[in-house]
Biopython code that builds the backbone (N, CA, C, O; Angstrom):
import numpy as np
from Bio.PDB.StructureBuilder import StructureBuilder

atoms = [
    (1, "MET", "N", (57.385, 114.292, 138.854)),
    (1, "MET", "CA", (56.111, 114.879, 139.211)),
    (1, "MET", "C", (55.170, 113.822, 139.773)),
    (1, "MET", "O", (54.426, 114.082, 140.718)),
    (2, "VAL", "N", (55.209, 112.613, 139.178)),
    (2, "VAL", "CA", (54.331, 111.531, 139.631)),
    (2, "VAL", "C", (54.709, 111.104, 141.045)),
    (2, "VAL", "O", (53.835, 110.814, 141.862)),
    (3, "GLY", "N", (56.012, 111.063, 141.335)),
    (3, "GLY", "CA", (56.462, 110.700, 142.676)),
    (3, "GLY", "C", (56.007, 111.715, 143.708)),
    (3, "GLY", "O", (55.697, 111.364, 144.847)),
    (4, "MET", "N", (55.969, 112.954, 143.309)),
    (4, "MET", "CA", (55.529, 114.012, 144.218)),
    (4, "MET", "C", (54.042, 113.873, 144.534)),
    (4, "MET", "O", (53.620, 114.084, 145.671)),
    (5, "ILE", "N", (53.255, 113.519, 143.527)),
    (5, "ILE", "CA", (51.814, 113.336, 143.736)),
    (5, "ILE", "C", (51.564, 112.146, 144.649)),
    (5, "ILE", "O", (50.695, 112.198, 145.518)),
    (6, "ARG", "N", (52.344, 111.046, 144.448)),
    (6, "ARG", "CA", (52.190, 109.873, 145.319)),
    (6, "ARG", "C", (52.517, 110.230, 146.766)),
    (6, "ARG", "O", (51.811, 109.826, 147.689)),
    (7, "ALA", "N", (53.596, 110.992, 146.956)),
    (7, "ALA", "CA", (53.991, 111.382, 148.311)),
    (7, "ALA", "C", (52.910, 112.248, 148.950)),
    (7, "ALA", "O", (52.614, 112.104, 150.136)),
    (8, "THR", "N", (52.326, 113.140, 148.168)),
    (8, "THR", "CA", (51.262, 113.989, 148.688)),
    (8, "THR", "C", (50.041, 113.164, 149.058)),
    (8, "THR", "O", (49.420, 113.398, 150.095)),
    (9, "ASN", "N", (49.694, 112.200, 148.215)),
    (9, "ASN", "CA", (48.551, 111.334, 148.506)),
    (9, "ASN", "C", (48.804, 110.501, 149.758)),
    (9, "ASN", "O", (47.912, 110.338, 150.591)),
    (10, "GLN", "N", (50.029, 109.970, 149.892)),
    (10, "GLN", "CA", (50.352, 109.175, 151.077)),
    (10, "GLN", "C", (50.279, 110.037, 152.339)),
    (10, "GLN", "O", (49.775, 109.597, 153.372)),
    (11, "THR", "N", (50.778, 111.245, 152.245)),
    (11, "THR", "CA", (50.748, 112.142, 153.397)),
    (11, "THR", "C", (49.313, 112.476, 153.778)),
    (11, "THR", "O", (48.966, 112.473, 154.959)),
    (12, "SER", "N", (48.484, 112.764, 152.791)),
    (12, "SER", "CA", (47.096, 113.098, 153.098)),
    (12, "SER", "C", (46.364, 111.901, 153.687)),
    (12, "SER", "O", (45.514, 112.077, 154.560)),
    (13, "GLU", "N", (46.672, 110.683, 153.233)),
    (13, "GLU", "CA", (46.064, 109.485, 153.822)),
    (13, "GLU", "C", (46.500, 109.315, 155.274)),
    (13, "GLU", "O", (45.691, 108.942, 156.124)),
    (14, "MET", "N", (47.778, 109.586, 155.564)),
    (14, "MET", "CA", (48.266, 109.469, 156.939)),
    (14, "MET", "C", (47.554, 110.475, 157.842)),
    (14, "MET", "O", (47.182, 110.150, 158.969)),
    (15, "VAL", "N", (47.366, 111.693, 157.345)),
    (15, "VAL", "CA", (46.689, 112.714, 158.137)),
    (15, "VAL", "C", (45.247, 112.308, 158.388)),
    (15, "VAL", "O", (44.748, 112.472, 159.502)),
    (16, "LYS", "N", (44.565, 111.780, 157.374)),
    (16, "LYS", "CA", (43.181, 111.328, 157.548)),
    (16, "LYS", "C", (43.093, 110.220, 158.585)),
    (16, "LYS", "O", (42.169, 110.205, 159.398)),
    (17, "ASN", "N", (44.048, 109.289, 158.567)),
    (17, "ASN", "CA", (44.040, 108.196, 159.539)),
    (17, "ASN", "C", (44.262, 108.718, 160.955)),
    (17, "ASN", "O", (43.627, 108.248, 161.899)),
    (18, "ILE", "N", (45.155, 109.679, 161.102)),
    (18, "ILE", "CA", (45.429, 110.230, 162.432)),
    (18, "ILE", "C", (44.205, 110.972, 162.955)),
    (18, "ILE", "O", (43.864, 110.854, 164.132)),
    (19, "VAL", "N", (43.544, 111.732, 162.093)),
    (19, "VAL", "CA", (42.379, 112.502, 162.511)),
    (19, "VAL", "C", (41.215, 111.585, 162.847)),
    (19, "VAL", "O", (40.494, 111.828, 163.815)),
    (20, "ASN", "N", (41.023, 110.534, 162.059)),
    (20, "ASN", "CA", (39.876, 109.649, 162.261)),
    (20, "ASN", "C", (40.066, 108.680, 163.416)),
    (20, "ASN", "O", (39.077, 108.235, 163.999)),
    (21, "GLU", "N", (41.300, 108.336, 163.769)),
    (21, "GLU", "CA", (41.532, 107.418, 164.882)),
    (21, "GLU", "C", (41.373, 108.155, 166.198)),
    (21, "GLU", "O", (41.984, 109.206, 166.393)),
    (22, "PRO", "N", (40.560, 107.624, 167.107)),
    (22, "PRO", "CA", (40.469, 108.257, 168.424)),
    (22, "PRO", "C", (41.728, 107.968, 169.231)),
    (22, "PRO", "O", (42.099, 106.808, 169.413)),
    (23, "SER", "N", (42.363, 108.986, 169.700)),
    (23, "SER", "CA", (43.561, 108.780, 170.506)),
    (23, "SER", "C", (43.174, 108.696, 171.970)),
    (23, "SER", "O", (42.045, 109.014, 172.343)),
    (24, "SER", "N", (44.101, 108.274, 172.785)),
    (24, "SER", "CA", (43.809, 108.095, 174.204)),
    (24, "SER", "C", (43.511, 109.428, 174.884)),
    (24, "SER", "O", (42.698, 109.479, 175.807)),
    (25, "SER", "N", (44.162, 110.514, 174.441)),
    (25, "SER", "CA", (43.920, 111.806, 175.080)),
    (25, "SER", "C", (42.520, 112.322, 174.770)),
    (25, "SER", "O", (41.884, 112.943, 175.622)),
    (26, "VAL", "N", (42.040, 112.069, 173.562)),
    (26, "VAL", "CA", (40.695, 112.503, 173.201)),
    (26, "VAL", "C", (39.670, 111.720, 174.001)),
    (26, "VAL", "O", (38.688, 112.289, 174.479)),
    (27, "LEU", "N", (39.888, 110.415, 174.153)),
    (27, "LEU", "CA", (38.958, 109.597, 174.927)),
    (27, "LEU", "C", (38.955, 110.010, 176.391)),
    (27, "LEU", "O", (37.908, 110.003, 177.039)),
    (28, "LEU", "N", (40.109, 110.365, 176.909)),
    (28, "LEU", "CA", (40.208, 110.769, 178.304)),
    (28, "LEU", "C", (39.415, 112.050, 178.551)),
    (28, "LEU", "O", (38.732, 112.167, 179.569)),
    (29, "VAL", "N", (39.497, 113.000, 177.641)),
    (29, "VAL", "CA", (38.772, 114.250, 177.795)),
    (29, "VAL", "C", (37.273, 114.019, 177.686)),
    (29, "VAL", "O", (36.495, 114.628, 178.419)),
    (30, "GLN", "N", (36.868, 113.151, 176.784)),
    (30, "GLN", "CA", (35.448, 112.886, 176.601)),
    (30, "GLN", "C", (34.865, 112.116, 177.775)),
    (30, "GLN", "O", (33.701, 112.318, 178.122)),
    (31, "ALA", "N", (35.643, 111.240, 178.394)),
    (31, "ALA", "CA", (35.134, 110.394, 179.462)),
    (31, "ALA", "C", (35.167, 111.089, 180.823)),
    (31, "ALA", "O", (34.476, 110.653, 181.744)),
    (32, "THR", "N", (35.950, 112.153, 180.975)),
    (32, "THR", "CA", (36.098, 112.809, 182.267)),
    (32, "THR", "C", (34.897, 113.705, 182.543)),
    (32, "THR", "O", (34.527, 114.535, 181.713)),
    (33, "LYS", "N", (34.288, 113.530, 183.720)),
    (33, "LYS", "CA", (33.174, 114.365, 184.151)),
    (33, "LYS", "C", (33.658, 115.215, 185.315)),
    (33, "LYS", "O", (34.085, 114.683, 186.340)),
    (34, "ILE", "N", (33.594, 116.524, 185.161)),
    (34, "ILE", "CA", (34.066, 117.432, 186.199)),
    (34, "ILE", "C", (32.918, 117.676, 187.172)),
    (34, "ILE", "O", (31.818, 118.033, 186.751)),
    (35, "PRO", "N", (33.163, 117.489, 188.465)),
    (35, "PRO", "CA", (32.098, 117.720, 189.447)),
    (35, "PRO", "C", (31.642, 119.182, 189.459)),
    (35, "PRO", "O", (32.435, 120.100, 189.251)),
    (36, "GLU", "N", (30.370, 119.366, 189.704)),
    (36, "GLU", "CA", (29.770, 120.704, 189.711)),
    (36, "GLU", "C", (30.380, 121.596, 190.790)),
    (36, "GLU", "O", (30.545, 122.797, 190.577)),
    (37, "GLU", "N", (30.714, 121.023, 191.942)),
    (37, "GLU", "CA", (31.293, 121.830, 193.020)),
    (37, "GLU", "C", (32.673, 122.366, 192.649)),
    (37, "GLU", "O", (33.046, 123.460, 193.072)),
    (38, "ASN", "N", (33.436, 121.599, 191.858)),
    (38, "ASN", "CA", (34.744, 122.095, 191.404)),
    (38, "ASN", "C", (34.580, 123.277, 190.448)),
    (38, "ASN", "O", (35.348, 124.238, 190.497)),
    (39, "ILE", "N", (33.583, 123.196, 189.588)),
    (39, "ILE", "CA", (33.328, 124.296, 188.654)),
    (39, "ILE", "C", (32.913, 125.543, 189.423)),
    (39, "ILE", "O", (33.385, 126.643, 189.136)),
    (40, "ASN", "N", (32.031, 125.369, 190.399)),
    (40, "ASN", "CA", (31.581, 126.511, 191.206)),
    (40, "ASN", "C", (32.734, 127.135, 191.983)),
    (40, "ASN", "O", (32.822, 128.357, 192.099)),
    (41, "ARG", "N", (33.619, 126.290, 192.517)),
    (41, "ARG", "CA", (34.769, 126.787, 193.267)),
    (41, "ARG", "C", (35.698, 127.594, 192.357)),
    (41, "ARG", "O", (36.220, 128.635, 192.755)),
    (42, "MET", "N", (35.899, 127.098, 191.124)),
    (42, "MET", "CA", (36.764, 127.800, 190.184)),
    (42, "MET", "C", (36.151, 129.149, 189.790)),
    (42, "MET", "O", (36.865, 130.148, 189.701)),
    (43, "VAL", "N", (34.846, 129.184, 189.555)),
    (43, "VAL", "CA", (34.179, 130.431, 189.189)),
    (43, "VAL", "C", (34.286, 131.432, 190.327)),
    (43, "VAL", "O", (34.546, 132.612, 190.093)),
    (44, "LYS", "N", (34.089, 130.974, 191.555)),
    (44, "LYS", "CA", (34.186, 131.858, 192.717)),
    (44, "LYS", "C", (35.603, 132.413, 192.858)),
    (44, "LYS", "O", (35.784, 133.593, 193.158)),
    (45, "GLU", "N", (36.598, 131.567, 192.642)),
    (45, "GLU", "CA", (37.988, 132.023, 192.739)),
    (45, "GLU", "C", (38.294, 133.075, 191.676)),
    (45, "GLU", "O", (38.961, 134.069, 191.963)),
    (46, "LEU", "N", (37.813, 132.866, 190.453)),
    (46, "LEU", "CA", (38.044, 133.842, 189.389)),
    (46, "LEU", "C", (37.355, 135.172, 189.694)),
    (46, "LEU", "O", (37.910, 136.236, 189.420)),
    (47, "GLN", "N", (36.159, 135.114, 190.256)),
    (47, "GLN", "CA", (35.463, 136.344, 190.624)),
    (47, "GLN", "C", (36.194, 137.069, 191.751)),
    (47, "GLN", "O", (36.276, 138.297, 191.744)),
    (48, "ASP", "N", (36.723, 136.324, 192.716)),
    (48, "ASP", "CA", (37.488, 136.936, 193.806)),
    (48, "ASP", "C", (38.750, 137.611, 193.282)),
    (48, "ASP", "O", (39.107, 138.704, 193.722)),
    (49, "ARG", "N", (39.417, 136.960, 192.345)),
    (49, "ARG", "CA", (40.620, 137.560, 191.759)),
    (49, "ARG", "C", (40.292, 138.867, 191.047)),
    (49, "ARG", "O", (41.033, 139.846, 191.141)),
    (50, "GLU", "N", (39.164, 138.865, 190.331)),
    (50, "GLU", "CA", (38.776, 140.068, 189.601)),
    (50, "GLU", "C", (38.462, 141.217, 190.555)),
    (50, "GLU", "O", (38.851, 142.357, 190.300)),
    (51, "THR", "N", (37.763, 140.926, 191.651)),
    (51, "THR", "CA", (37.458, 141.991, 192.613)),
    (51, "THR", "C", (38.728, 142.501, 193.282)),
    (51, "THR", "O", (38.857, 143.701, 193.525)),
    (52, "ASN", "N", (39.668, 141.604, 193.583)),
    (52, "ASN", "CA", (40.941, 142.039, 194.169)),
    (52, "ASN", "C", (41.713, 142.918, 193.195)),
    (52, "ASN", "O", (42.306, 143.921, 193.592)),
    (53, "ARG", "N", (41.703, 142.545, 191.932)),
    (53, "ARG", "CA", (42.413, 143.323, 190.922)),
    (53, "ARG", "C", (41.807, 144.715, 190.799)),
    (53, "ARG", "O", (42.530, 145.700, 190.646)),
    (54, "LYS", "N", (40.480, 144.797, 190.867)),
    (54, "LYS", "CA", (39.822, 146.100, 190.766)),
    (54, "LYS", "C", (40.099, 146.966, 191.987)),
    (54, "LYS", "O", (40.202, 148.187, 191.869)),
    (55, "SER", "N", (40.219, 146.354, 193.148)),
    (55, "SER", "CA", (40.446, 147.140, 194.356)),
    (55, "SER", "C", (41.852, 147.734, 194.397)),
    (55, "SER", "O", (42.063, 148.756, 195.049)),
    (56, "PHE", "N", (42.815, 147.120, 193.719)),
    (56, "PHE", "CA", (44.176, 147.638, 193.719)),
    (56, "PHE", "C", (44.411, 148.654, 192.611)),
    (56, "PHE", "O", (45.430, 149.345, 192.616)),
    (57, "SER", "N", (43.504, 148.756, 191.678)),
    (57, "SER", "CA", (43.645, 149.736, 190.613)),
    (57, "SER", "C", (43.135, 151.075, 191.129)),
    (57, "SER", "O", (41.961, 151.206, 191.479)),
    (58, "ARG", "N", (44.009, 152.057, 191.176)),
    (58, "ARG", "CA", (43.604, 153.350, 191.705)),
    (58, "ARG", "C", (44.330, 154.458, 190.958)),
    (58, "ARG", "O", (45.390, 154.248, 190.368)),
    (59, "ARG", "N", (43.747, 155.615, 190.999)),
    (59, "ARG", "CA", (44.371, 156.785, 190.396)),
    (59, "ARG", "C", (45.361, 157.370, 191.391)),
    (59, "ARG", "O", (45.096, 157.414, 192.592)),
    (60, "ARG", "N", (46.475, 157.809, 190.896)),
    (60, "ARG", "CA", (47.505, 158.376, 191.754)),
    (60, "ARG", "C", (47.040, 159.700, 192.341)),
    (60, "ARG", "O", (46.256, 160.424, 191.729)),
    (61, "LYS", "N", (47.532, 160.003, 193.527)),
    (61, "LYS", "CA", (47.136, 161.231, 194.203)),
    (61, "LYS", "C", (47.732, 162.440, 193.495)),
    (61, "LYS", "O", (48.834, 162.391, 192.950)),
    (62, "PHE", "N", (46.982, 163.505, 193.522)),
    (62, "PHE", "CA", (47.414, 164.761, 192.923)),
    (62, "PHE", "C", (47.959, 165.657, 194.021)),
    (62, "PHE", "O", (47.290, 165.884, 195.029)),
    (63, "HIS", "N", (49.158, 166.162, 193.836)),
    (63, "HIS", "CA", (49.783, 167.030, 194.830)),
    (63, "HIS", "C", (49.515, 168.489, 194.456)),
    (63, "HIS", "O", (50.011, 168.981, 193.443)),
    (64, "GLU", "N", (48.730, 169.166, 195.280)),
    (64, "GLU", "CA", (48.353, 170.544, 194.970)),
    (64, "GLU", "C", (49.505, 171.520, 195.159)),
    (64, "GLU", "O", (49.564, 172.539, 194.471)),
    (65, "GLU", "N", (50.422, 171.230, 196.079)),
    (65, "GLU", "CA", (51.522, 172.160, 196.327)),
    (65, "GLU", "C", (52.600, 172.089, 195.243)),
    (65, "GLU", "O", (53.468, 172.960, 195.182)),
    (66, "LYS", "N", (52.557, 171.087, 194.407)),
    (66, "LYS", "CA", (53.554, 170.924, 193.351)),
    (66, "LYS", "C", (53.296, 171.929, 192.222)),
    (66, "LYS", "O", (52.148, 172.203, 191.872)),
    (67, "ASP", "N", (54.378, 172.470, 191.662)),
    (67, "ASP", "CA", (54.250, 173.398, 190.541)),
    (67, "ASP", "C", (53.700, 172.666, 189.322)),
    (67, "ASP", "O", (54.074, 171.525, 189.048)),
    (68, "ILE", "N", (52.816, 173.328, 188.602)),
    (68, "ILE", "CA", (52.223, 172.734, 187.404)),
    (68, "ILE", "C", (53.092, 173.111, 186.215)),
    (68, "ILE", "O", (53.279, 174.291, 185.919)),
    (69, "ASP", "N", (53.620, 172.104, 185.537)),
    (69, "ASP", "CA", (54.447, 172.361, 184.371)),
    (69, "ASP", "C", (53.983, 171.535, 183.173)),
    (69, "ASP", "O", (54.767, 171.247, 182.269)),
    (70, "SER", "N", (52.711, 171.159, 183.175)),
    (70, "SER", "CA", (52.195, 170.360, 182.070)),
    (70, "SER", "C", (50.844, 170.909, 181.629)),
    (70, "SER", "O", (50.170, 171.628, 182.368)),
    (71, "ILE", "N", (50.468, 170.548, 180.400)),
    (71, "ILE", "CA", (49.204, 171.048, 179.864)),
    (71, "ILE", "C", (48.099, 170.000, 179.920)),
    (71, "ILE", "O", (46.920, 170.345, 179.847)),
    (72, "ASN", "N", (48.465, 168.720, 180.049)),
    (72, "ASN", "CA", (47.480, 167.648, 180.185)),
    (72, "ASN", "C", (48.156, 166.436, 180.826)),
    (72, "ASN", "O", (49.349, 166.476, 181.127)),
    (73, "ASP", "N", (47.403, 165.368, 181.033)),
    (73, "ASP", "CA", (47.947, 164.191, 181.719)),
    (73, "ASP", "C", (49.078, 163.536, 180.938)),
    (73, "ASP", "O", (50.078, 163.109, 181.516)),
    (74, "ARG", "N", (48.914, 163.460, 179.630)),
    (74, "ARG", "CA", (49.949, 162.822, 178.815)),
    (74, "ARG", "C", (51.260, 163.615, 178.873)),
    (74, "ARG", "O", (52.344, 163.038, 178.958)),
    (75, "ASN", "N", (51.142, 164.926, 178.828)),
    (75, "ASN", "CA", (52.321, 165.776, 178.913)),
    (75, "ASN", "C", (52.960, 165.686, 180.294)),
    (75, "ASN", "O", (54.183, 165.743, 180.419)),
    (76, "GLU", "N", (52.133, 165.544, 181.332)),
    (76, "GLU", "CA", (52.657, 165.395, 182.693)),
    (76, "GLU", "C", (53.486, 164.115, 182.811)),
    (76, "GLU", "O", (54.554, 164.107, 183.422)),
    (77, "HIS", "N", (52.976, 163.040, 182.219)),
    (77, "HIS", "CA", (53.705, 161.770, 182.244)),
    (77, "HIS", "C", (55.034, 161.898, 181.493)),
    (77, "HIS", "O", (56.062, 161.399, 181.951)),
    (78, "PHE", "N", (55.006, 162.568, 180.338)),
    (78, "PHE", "CA", (56.220, 162.780, 179.565)),
    (78, "PHE", "C", (57.228, 163.602, 180.353)),
    (78, "PHE", "O", (58.419, 163.291, 180.354)),
    (79, "ASN", "N", (56.760, 164.648, 181.022)),
    (79, "ASN", "CA", (57.657, 165.493, 181.812)),
    (79, "ASN", "C", (58.309, 164.714, 182.950)),
    (79, "ASN", "O", (59.477, 164.936, 183.269)),
    (80, "LYS", "N", (57.551, 163.796, 183.564)),
    (80, "LYS", "CA", (58.126, 162.965, 184.629)),
    (80, "LYS", "C", (59.240, 162.082, 184.085)),
    (80, "LYS", "O", (60.277, 161.915, 184.727)),
    (81, "LYS", "N", (59.025, 161.516, 182.901)),
    (81, "LYS", "CA", (60.053, 160.664, 182.297)),
    (81, "LYS", "C", (61.308, 161.461, 181.961)),
    (81, "LYS", "O", (62.426, 161.002, 182.195)),
    (82, "ILE", "N", (61.114, 162.652, 181.414)),
    (82, "ILE", "CA", (62.254, 163.509, 181.079)),
    (82, "ILE", "C", (63.002, 163.912, 182.345)),
    (82, "ILE", "O", (64.233, 163.931, 182.363)),
    (83, "GLU", "N", (62.264, 164.233, 183.396)),
    (83, "GLU", "CA", (62.886, 164.621, 184.668)),
    (83, "GLU", "C", (63.707, 163.469, 185.245)),
    (83, "GLU", "O", (64.801, 163.688, 185.766)),
    (84, "ARG", "N", (63.189, 162.249, 185.157)),
    (84, "ARG", "CA", (63.937, 161.086, 185.648)),
    (84, "ARG", "C", (65.244, 160.914, 184.885)),
    (84, "ARG", "O", (66.283, 160.600, 185.467)),
    (85, "ALA", "N", (65.175, 161.126, 183.574)),
    (85, "ALA", "CA", (66.351, 160.884, 182.743)),
    (85, "ALA", "C", (67.369, 162.018, 182.813)),
    (85, "ALA", "O", (68.571, 161.761, 182.879)),
    (86, "PHE", "N", (66.910, 163.265, 182.800)),
    (86, "PHE", "CA", (67.827, 164.394, 182.664)),
    (86, "PHE", "C", (67.769, 165.387, 183.813)),
    (86, "PHE", "O", (68.392, 166.446, 183.732)),
    (87, "GLY", "N", (67.050, 165.081, 184.868)),
    (87, "GLY", "CA", (66.852, 166.023, 185.966)),
    (87, "GLY", "C", (68.131, 166.480, 186.621)),
    (87, "GLY", "O", (68.284, 167.661, 186.931)),
    (88, "LYS", "N", (69.053, 165.561, 186.837)),
    (88, "LYS", "CA", (70.290, 165.942, 187.527)),
    (88, "LYS", "C", (71.165, 166.848, 186.658)),
    (88, "LYS", "O", (71.980, 167.607, 187.182)),
    (89, "TYR", "N", (71.001, 166.775, 185.338)),
    (89, "TYR", "CA", (71.807, 167.601, 184.448)),
    (89, "TYR", "C", (71.199, 168.989, 184.249)),
    (89, "TYR", "O", (71.923, 169.941, 183.957)),
    (90, "THR", "N", (69.898, 169.115, 184.401)),
    (90, "THR", "CA", (69.233, 170.393, 184.123)),
    (90, "THR", "C", (68.864, 171.165, 185.380)),
    (90, "THR", "O", (68.255, 172.231, 185.286)),
    (91, "LEU", "N", (69.214, 170.660, 186.544)),
    (91, "LEU", "CA", (68.837, 171.303, 187.801)),
    (91, "LEU", "C", (69.406, 172.723, 187.904)),
    (91, "LEU", "O", (68.691, 173.649, 188.286)),
    (92, "GLU", "N", (70.665, 172.894, 187.572)),
    (92, "GLU", "CA", (71.288, 174.217, 187.669)),
    (92, "GLU", "C", (70.653, 175.211, 186.699)),
    (92, "GLU", "O", (70.433, 176.369, 187.054)),
    (93, "ILE", "N", (70.360, 174.770, 185.491)),
    (93, "ILE", "CA", (69.732, 175.650, 184.501)),
    (93, "ILE", "C", (68.353, 176.087, 184.979)),
    (93, "ILE", "O", (67.992, 177.256, 184.850)),
    (94, "LYS", "N", (67.581, 175.152, 185.531)),
    (94, "LYS", "CA", (66.243, 175.490, 186.038)),
    (94, "LYS", "C", (66.324, 176.500, 187.180)),
    (94, "LYS", "O", (65.546, 177.453, 187.232)),
    (95, "ASN", "N", (67.263, 176.286, 188.086)),
    (95, "ASN", "CA", (67.417, 177.221, 189.210)),
    (95, "ASN", "C", (67.801, 178.611, 188.727)),
    (95, "ASN", "O", (67.285, 179.607, 189.234)),
    (96, "ASN", "N", (68.694, 178.689, 187.757)),
    (96, "ASN", "CA", (69.096, 179.987, 187.211)),
    (96, "ASN", "C", (67.926, 180.687, 186.523)),
    (96, "ASN", "O", (67.781, 181.904, 186.630)),
    (97, "LEU", "N", (67.098, 179.929, 185.822)),
    (97, "LEU", "CA", (65.936, 180.526, 185.161)),
    (97, "LEU", "C", (64.947, 181.076, 186.179)),
    (97, "LEU", "O", (64.364, 182.140, 185.966)),
    (98, "GLU", "N", (64.754, 180.367, 187.277)),
    (98, "GLU", "CA", (63.820, 180.837, 188.303)),
    (98, "GLU", "C", (64.341, 182.092, 189.000)),
    (98, "GLU", "O", (63.564, 182.989, 189.327)),
    (99, "ARG", "N", (65.648, 182.158, 189.226)),
    (99, "ARG", "CA", (66.230, 183.337, 189.877)),
    (99, "ARG", "C", (66.339, 184.509, 188.917)),
    (99, "ARG", "O", (66.411, 185.662, 189.342)),
    (100, "GLY", "N", (66.352, 184.215, 187.628)),
    (100, "GLY", "CA", (66.504, 185.282, 186.643)),
    (100, "GLY", "C", (67.943, 185.560, 186.299)),
    (100, "GLY", "O", (68.233, 186.553, 185.632)),
    (101, "THR", "N", (68.853, 184.714, 186.734)),
    (101, "THR", "CA", (70.274, 184.937, 186.464)),
    (101, "THR", "C", (70.764, 184.147, 185.265)),
    (101, "THR", "O", (71.957, 184.164, 184.962)),
    (102, "ALA", "N", (69.873, 183.463, 184.584)),
    (102, "ALA", "CA", (70.303, 182.642, 183.458)),
    (102, "ALA", "C", (70.562, 183.477, 182.218)),
    (102, "ALA", "O", (71.375, 183.105, 181.372)),
    (103, "LEU", "N", (69.883, 184.591, 182.107)),
    (103, "LEU", "CA", (70.045, 185.426, 180.923)),
    (103, "LEU", "C", (71.177, 186.425, 181.135)),
    (103, "LEU", "O", (71.309, 186.991, 182.220)),
    (104, "PRO", "N", (71.992, 186.645, 180.108)),
    (104, "PRO", "CA", (73.079, 187.627, 180.260)),
    (104, "PRO", "C", (72.515, 189.045, 180.299)),
    (104, "PRO", "O", (71.444, 189.315, 179.754)),
    (105, "ASP", "N", (73.240, 189.932, 180.940)),
    (105, "ASP", "CA", (72.807, 191.340, 181.061)),
    (105, "ASP", "C", (72.990, 192.100, 179.791)),
    (105, "ASP", "O", (72.674, 193.288, 179.732)),
]
sb = StructureBuilder()
sb.init_structure("model")
sb.init_model(0)
sb.init_chain("A")
sb.init_seg("    ")
for serial, (resi, resn, name, xyz) in enumerate(atoms, 1):
    if name == "N":
        sb.init_residue(resn, " ", resi, " ")
    sb.init_atom(name, np.array(xyz, "f"), 0.0, 1.0, " ", f" {name:<3s}", serial, name[0])
structure = sb.get_structure()
């Protein structure tokens, strides 16, 4: 138990020494002065990116001639996913239902 306490004390002393000693990277960051024009250029670039991102965000067009088979937007999205996955398998069943020949006489 005593050896464990000594090891813990030694480790904590090492950590204190590392934290208290100024390293070269810390001094480099503190000594570096960024020119004002570089900051302004970076801010302008970030604002331009944001405006470009907003201009490309758009709502998809609504097709009026398309049959409505959903009750809300979330259901419409779900129906599109189901159609992508199973559309080729259910095409014949859908056609029969529309013609009225799917039900037995």
